[in-house]
N, C-alpha and C positions, 0 to 999 in steps of 0.2 A: 153262440153257446153263452146263455145268460146264467151268472151264479152271483151271489151275494158274499160278503166276506167272509162269512162264517162257512158257506158251503165251498167258497175257494178254498177254506183252510183243511178240507178233508185230506187226511194223509193216507197214503198207501205205504203197506211195508211188503215187499217181495222178497219171499225166501229161496236162496240159490240152492245149488246143489248141497253144500255144506257149511255154509257160512252166511251171517247176517249180509243183508244186501244194503245198499244205499236206499234210502227212504226218502219218498219224494212226496210233494204236496198234490193232491190230485182232487179234480172235481169233476161231477157228472156232466153230462152234455147239456142237462137243464139246470134251471136254477134251484134254489133251495126249496124243500117241499113247504107246505104251510106249517107242517110241526117242526121243522127246523127253524123256520121264522120264529115261531112263539117261544122256542127254547131260548131264544136268545134275550128277548124281553125288552131290548132297548134299540135305537137307532134307526129304526126302519119307518119308513114314509109314513105319516100318518100316526106314530107314535105320540101321546100326549106328553108335554113337558115344556121346560123353559126353553130349548131350544127351537120350537116351533115358531115362536115369535120374534126370533131374530132377524136381523136385515139382510134381505136377500142379496145386498151389494157386498156383503161381506165375501172376502176371498182368503184362500189358505195362504200361509207364511210363504215367502220365496227363498230359495237357496240362495247360500251368500254369493254374490257376484252375478246373480242371473236376473233377468227382468220378467220371464215367462215362464219357468220352471218352478214348481211349488214344492215343499218338503213333504215327502212321504215317509212313513215308518211301518214295521211289519211288527206284529205282536209276539212276544216270546210265551212260553209257558207259564201259566199263573197269573196272566195279566186279566184285570178285571174293569170294567167300564162302568165309572160311575158318574152321577149327575152333577158332581161338584168336586175340587180338589180335596176336600176334608172327608169323603163318603167312602173309601175304600172297603170299608167293612161291608158297606151295604150293595157294592158292586155288582155286576153281573159279569160271571167268567166268560171270557172271549177264547175262540179255538185259536191255538198257535197259527202264526203267518196269517192272520187277517190283515188286510191291508188299509191303511187309512191316510188321509191328506192331515196335514199339522195346520190347526186354525190358531193357537196360542200356546204359548210356553209360559207356565208360574211356578214359583217356589213357595211352597206352604210346609210350615212346620220343618224346614231344612230338607225337605224333598222336592225335587222337581217334578210337575205334572205338565201333561202335554193335552191341549184339548183338541180332538180329533172328529173328523167327519170322513164317512165312506166316500163321499162324492164330493168335487170341487166347489159344490155350492151349499149353502145352508139348506136346512137344518143340520146342525152338528149332531154327533152322535153321544158324545160324552167326554169325560177324561179319564186319563189312564196315568199311572205313575211312569216317568221317564224309565226308571229301570228295567221295567217289562216291557221296553220296544227296543228295537233295533231300527237305526237311520238306513234308510235304503235311498242312497244318494242319486242312483240312477236308474231307472226302470229297464235292467237288462238282466236277463237271465240265461240259463243254460240247459240244454237238453242232452242227454247221451245219445251218440250216435247210434245205429244199429252194430250190437257187439259181433256180428256175424263173421267180420273180416280181421279181428283183433282180438286182444286180451281184454278181459274186464278192468276197468279204471278202478284204482285205489283210491281212497279219500283220506288225508293226513291229519293228524292231530295239530301240527305245527309248521310252519315255514321251514324250520332249520332241518326238521325229519326229512321233507318233501327235497329240500336243496342237497341234501346229504347224498340221498339216493341217485339224484340226478347227475351229481357231479362224481359219481363212482365210477370206476374203470369196469366194475361187475355188476353194472346197472341191470342189465337182463337176468342175469343168475339171481341177484337180491331180489329183484321185484317178484320173480317166480317164488323164491323162498317165503315171502310174503304172503303170496297168496295162498299157498300150500299149509303156513301155518294158521293162518285163518281159517281156512277149511278143516284144519285139523281137529278146531275147538279147543284147542290149549294154548293159549299166548301168554307170554310175560306181562306184568304189571306194567312195566314201559313200553310196550307194543305201540309201535308209532301210528299204525293204521287203526283208523277210527272204524271204517266201514268198506264196502265193497260195491260197486255195481251190478244191478240185477243181471243175472243171467237172461233173461227174456227182455224185450224191446217195449219200452212205453213210447207210442208215437204222438209226440205233442200237439201235432196237429188233430189228431182223435180225440185223444185225453189230455186236455190241457193240464199242465202241472206246473208248481213253480219251483225253481231251484235258483235263487235270485244271488246276483254276484255283488258281493259288497266292496271288494277292491282288486285290481289287476295289476300284474306288472309282467314285462317280457324279460325273458333272460337268453343268453346264447349259452349253447350246450358245447361241450368239448369235442362231441361227433360233428360240429358246424351245424347242426340244426338250431332253430330258436324254439322256444315253447313259451307259452304264458302261464304264469303262475295266477290262479284264481282263486280268491277267499269266497266261499259259498256259504249259505246258510242251508242245513239239511236237517235231520231228525235222527233220532236215536228210539229205541223201544221202551226206555224206562226214563223215569224223571232222576236221573243220578248225573255225577261229574263225567263219566266216561262210558264209552260203549262195552259192552259183554257180548265177545262172540259166544255162540250157541255151544253147549258142551257136546261131546261126540255122540252121545245117546239122541239127544235132541237134533243133531245135525241130520244124524243117519235117518230118525223118523220124519224129517222135514223133507229129505230126499225122496223116500220112498212115497210120502203123500204128493209129493209134485210129481212124481213121475205117473201117479194114478190120474192126476188132475190134468198131466199134459195128454196122456193117452185119449182121455174122455174129450177133451176140447178139440184133439186133432181130428178126431173121427168126424165132428162137423165143418171140418177146414174145406172151403169150397174156393177155386180160383176164377177168374174171369180173364178171358183171351179176346181182345177187339184187334181185327185186322183193320189197319188204316191204308187203303190202297188207292195209289195213283190210278185215275179211271181215264186218261187221255187216250189219243189215238194210237200210241204205240204198245200199249200195255195189255194187249189181246193175250198174247199166250201165257203172260205170268196171273192174269185173273183167272184163266182156265186151271193153271196149275196149283193154285192157291184153292181153287175148289175141290181140287183132287186132294190136297193136304187136308182139308177140312172133313172130308169123307172119310178119309183115313183114320184121322183122331177120332171122330165119331164113333166108325166101327168098333175101334180099339177100346174105347171106354165103355162101350156096350158089352163087347165080349168080356172085359174085365169085370163087370158089374159095377161101374163106376160111373153109371148115367147120372145125371144132375150133381157131379162133383165139379166139372168145368162147363161154364156157361161161355157162349160166345155172341160177340158183336161185331158189326160191320159198319165202316164209315168209308165213303168214298169221297174223292176231292178232285178237284180239275182246277181252273183259273178263274180271272176277272170275266165275268159274262159281258159286262158292257164292252170290254174291249174284243170280245169274241163271243157274240151272242148265242151261238150255235151251240156252246158248250152245255148249257141246261141249267148247270149249278155250278156254286163255289166248293160246296161240301153238302154232302148228303148221308143222314142217317138210315141205312138200308135194315139194320138189325139191331133193337134195344137189347140191354143184357136183362136176361131172365124174361124175355117174351115167352108168351104162352104157346104151346105147341112144341116145346123142346128142339132137338136139334134137326128133326125131320123139317119143321119150319123154317129153321135157321138156314137148311140147306135150299128150301125154294126161294128165299132171300138172295142168298148168294148168287143164283142162277139169274136173278132180275140185274145183276151188276154186268154193264155193256161198256166197252172202250166207247169215247166220243165219236162222232161222226166228222167233227171240224177239228181242226189245229187250233191250239193255244196261241196267244199273241206272238210268243217266243218259246225256248225249248224249257226255260224252268216254269214252276207251278207254284200255285200258292198251298203250299205244304202245310204251314202251320194252321192254315183254317180247318184242315181235316182234322189235325191232331188237337186244336182246341175244342172242336168239336164233341170229340172222343173223351179228352178230359173232363169237360165242364157239362156236357149234355147228356153223357150217359149216367145210369144208376149203378155206382160202384158200390155202395153201402151192402154190407152182407158178405164180401168176398174179402178173403185174407189173402188170396193171392191174385195179385193185379198186374195184368202184361198188355202192353201196346204192341203190334207187329207192323211196322210201317216197312211199306213195300213200294219202292219207287225206282225210275231210272233216270230222274232230273233232279235238280238242285231246288233249293226253296226260294221264293221271294224274300228278299229282306224286309223288315218291317218298314224300312224307310220308302221302298219301291212305292210309286203311286198306285200301282196294280194290287198290292197287297191289301188284304181286308182285315188284319190281326193288328198291325203295327209293332209286331213281336218279333225276335229272334231266337234262334236255338237256346241262347241262355235262359230267357224267360220263359219259353215253353217247357224245358227240362225243369225249371222250378216248380211249375205249376204241377207238374207229373210228379215230382219227388214229394211235393207238400199233400198229396193224395196217394203217396207209398206205390205210385206207379212205376214199373219198368219199362222202358221203350227198346225194343231191338230193332234195329235199322237194317233192313236189307236192301242195298243200292246196287242196283242192276247197273253195271257199267257197261253200257252198249257202245258200240263205235259212233253211233249217232250222236251220243252226248259226250264225246271225249273232251271238247273244249270245256266242259262245264265239271269234267271229273274232280279235278282240284277242290275247287270251291265248295261243291256238293260233298265231297269226303270230309273237308274241316267243319261244315254245318253239322251232318248226322254224327260225326265223332262225338262232336260237343254236346249235341242233344241227347245221345244214347249213353254217356258216361256215367255209369251208378256207382254210388259211394261203395257198395260192397261187392259187387259183381264185375266192377272194372269196365272196360269196352264193351258196348253191347252193338257197335257196329260192325256190319258184316258185307264186306263189298262181294259182289259176285262177277267174277271176271268174264269180260267179253259179254256179258249179259245172258250167259247161258242157261237155259232152261232146266237142264238136266242139275247144273250145280245148284241152281235155284230151289229146285226141288228138294236137293238132299239136304240143303239148310234147314228148309221147313220140316222135314223129317226129323233131323237131330233134334230140333226143339219140342216138337210133338211127342218125340221119344222120353226125352227129359222131363216133361209135365207130366206124362203119363205115369212114370215111375214116381215121381213126387208123390202124386194123388194117391198111388196105390200104396205107399208106405203111411201117408197121412190116415187112410182109411182103415189102417191098422194101429193106429196111434204112435207110428215111430215118426221122428225127427228128420227133416233132409239131413243125410251124413255130410259132414263139412268135407269137401274134396281136398286130396292131397294136392302139394304144389306139383305142376307139371314141368319137367325139367325142358328147357328151351331147346335141346337137341331133340328132344322126344318130338316135341311139336313140330319143329323144321323138318323132321323125318318124315313123319306121317303123311301119308298120303291125303289123308282126309283132316287135315291139321284144324282147318276152319270149324270142321262139326266136331271135332275133339273140343276146340276152345268155347264152341257154343255151348255143349253140354257142362264143361267147367262152369261156364258163367252161369248158366242155368241153376246148377247146384247151389253157387254161392248167394245168388238173387233169392233162389226158393228158401234157403236156411233163413235169410235176412227176414224174408215175408213171415216164416212162421215163428221166427221169434217175435216178431212185431205182433203178430194175432194172439200167441200165447200170453204177451203182456197186457193185451187188454182183456184176458179173461182172470186176472188176479185178484184178489180180495183186498180189503183195506183195512186198517185199525190207527188210532190216534197217538203217534208217539210224541217225543219231546225235541226240542229245538238244540241242535249243536251248530258250531261253525266250524269249517274243515277248509283244508287247503288240497287243491288238485291241480295237476297238470292238464292241459289241453290237448296232448299229442300220446299217442300210443308209445309204452317205453321200448318195446321191441321194433316197432316200424314207426319211429319219429314222423315220417313223411304222411303217415294216418292219423286223421282228426278223432280223437276221442268224445270230443264234447262241440257242439253247435251252438254258437252264441246266438240269440234272439234277443232283439230291441221291442220292447212293448210298447208301441206307437199308438196313440188315441186317436179316435176317428177324426178329431180335429188337428192333432199333428199330421196325419198321413194327406189330409186333404191339403194342409198348408204346404206339405212337402210336393205334392203335386204341382201347384200354383208356383212354387219356386223353380221347379225344374222346367216349367213351362217356359218361364222367364229365362232361363238359361239358354233352352233352346231357341227361341225367339231372338234371343241377343246373339247367340251362335251363327245363326243363319244371316244376322244383318252383318255379322263379324267377318265373314266370308267375302262379302262385297267390299267392306272397308275393314280390313283387320285392324288397324291402328285405333278403331272406336269401339272395339270390344268392351275393354272394361269400364268405359265412361257408359255403353249401354246398360252394363250390369250396375253401376252405381244409379243411374236414373231409375233401373227398375227397383232397386232396394229402396230408394226413397218414396216411389210410388207406392210400394206395398207397406208402407209406413213402418219400415225397420227402424231401428235404432239410429235415430239422426246423427249423435255422437260419433256413431262407429262410420257411418256412411260418409260424413265429411271429412274423417280424418286423412291426413296426408298419408300417412304410413299404411294406410290400408291398401294392401298388396294383392289381395286375393279374395276368394268366396268367404274364408272363414272370418276375415277381417270384417268384411262389411257386414256380416251377420244373416246374410240372405236366406241361408240354408235353415236356419232354426238353430236355438240352443241345445236341443236334444242331441245332435249329431255332434258337438265339439269336442266333448271329452270320452268319446268311445274308444275302446282298445282297439282301434283300426287305423289304416290309412287310406284315407278317401280321395279319390282322383279327382273328384269334383270339387271337393272345398279346397283343394291346393291349387287350381288352376288360378294362373295369374296372366297379366298381359304378355309378358315374356315368353312364357311356354306356350301361350296361343300363337305368336308370331313365329315361334321355333317350328311349329308344325307344318307340315304340307297340306295341300286341299284334302287328300285323302285321309289324313290322320284327324284333320278337324271333321271331315264328313264322318269317320268311324265314330268319334266321341260324341258327334249329337244324334246319330243313328242308337248309340246306347241310350242316350237319356231319353230320346223317344220311347224307345222300348220299355224302359223303366216306368214311364209315366203309364203306359199301357197295363204294366203287371200291377202298378198301384190299384189302379181301377179294379182289376180282377180281385185284387185282395178285399177292396172297398165293398165288392159285390157278393163277396165270399159271406154271407151272413151266419152261416153254421159255426165259424170259427172266429167270432169276435166274442171276447170274454168282457164281462160286466162285473166288476168287483163292487160296485153300489147297487145290485139287484137292477139295473136299467134306470136308476133314479134320473142321471143325466146321460142321455144318449151319446153325447160328444165325450164321454170318460170312457167308453167302451175300449179295450185294447185289442190290437192284432200282434201275434209273436213274429214279427218280420224277421227273416234269416238277415244275419249280417251281411252277407254276400249279395242281398238284393238291394242293399242302400246304396246310394249314388257315391 
């Protein structure tokens, strides 16, 4: 995803049912058009001007106390790019939230001016008055999580207003009143809420937007939960001091227009269902039952005139072929999404799937190989609903297993799926043959299939019953058919009511009931994300707001997903550092007391800050500076950064190995990010390839 600083600043305004929504910076999937680049008139590579002749050795200014992190700024409304600090009147207007490096600061005529460049290397772009810039001390941003399973987030005018609400004994009731007041279109002058989150979901992986964090603090609530207060930069619709909420008439008109747009958009909504099937020797009956389910779904779609609304894919997997050559393959794509021939051709490909003739090395299989083939190698573009149905009777090889092909564990496979908005349903056949593996497999697949909105999508099939397995498939098929039928009429999936625990426990088909409930929740989330991608854009003004990162009504539910924008150079550096930690850990298992000395030697070999490496008080990885300055001030607790000799020695062999397995799996995850060329964002129009950034989820960091 390449975009210039101007294209990156394209702002989207989404209208909710009856209130102004939070407004985000949006960029298209491609870079600025030729016309857009010409409209700026300055700062692009090839522009004639004095900056073209400056030294190529020149670098941006460093942040205070840092050795490798450069100062960066965001532009405010009204910012103009001038050739020199005294040429403001002749400057070229710049879109709000353009991102620049700082090369020089200078005071001219009592005003501070900053020389900026879109890239970390010359030529620079020009000068901007400091009052029209916001210091962005750390390249962290937030994305709204999908609102399907929670209330929409409120953005507050100041810290005191938000704290007053959070510390209130009537937090839930007051937050509802604030939402209702905003929706009514009539608010008092001192209304504390500036804006409200969109009703639909914008997927940052598909449509990059920037909601930068300017500061963060963690507070403890009377309820016992903790939350982070984040100061973020956002946008309003007009250049004025405060946000005006829509009038009643405007809100009603926007609601009616939104419904029409929604109905029209949903008629084009399509879903993809990919079966990932364990095709080892024991899976024969289940492969046949899967065939029956696909035939049933296909027939139901045809009868309901929904042909073409759901496409199917099929990936089979086995295990390491070097250890058991007769297996034939580790993973194999039998049916690509959208293959010509439709459902009839797909059914023919399903018939070709046969269980292996020989046994694997042992009971577990290379499950993640099949999953990654489905996630990375199939064509998911064009589908609003994205589902993987994993069918297996065995656990997965861990990434550290010598026979595993991916190097990843459940956490990393889940992250890759979520990054593509894919929900993974895991149907685990708990046969008697695999009894010794049930607990491990259950833990793996529970983690793998945990969905932010749908909850657990893990469904064990007791005793490996083919009948119960078929019932699970039929329940899922019924839920998907219903969703597609509603979408064809322009109707959003209804938000399911909470199911009482007693009702679930008493129901004979409780898993089928839970499966349909989760399918509704996941389906609603996917439709909100799909609708979010269909909304229009306009260019509003910058404001700064305070927001809490948890849902007011369900404090254990995250409302915001923190992302760190790591450059290609930083991600590569992080991979190298983790490889060093991994190697030191392996040696540390042989000689535990030499673990930290190994890390010190590695930090010195990688040319890290010698003054930090040699300090006597250096007690952990953070002190050594091995992991890079960009991780040091992030608002989260890093397990890797805090590791020291004493902690390493306190762990048993199993804990040490689990830590190293996690490190190894994250190295593989970062390689996947590196190879995911569609989601790299270039603020400098690709002038310096190493400056492109990837929005890495906070949970994916070491």
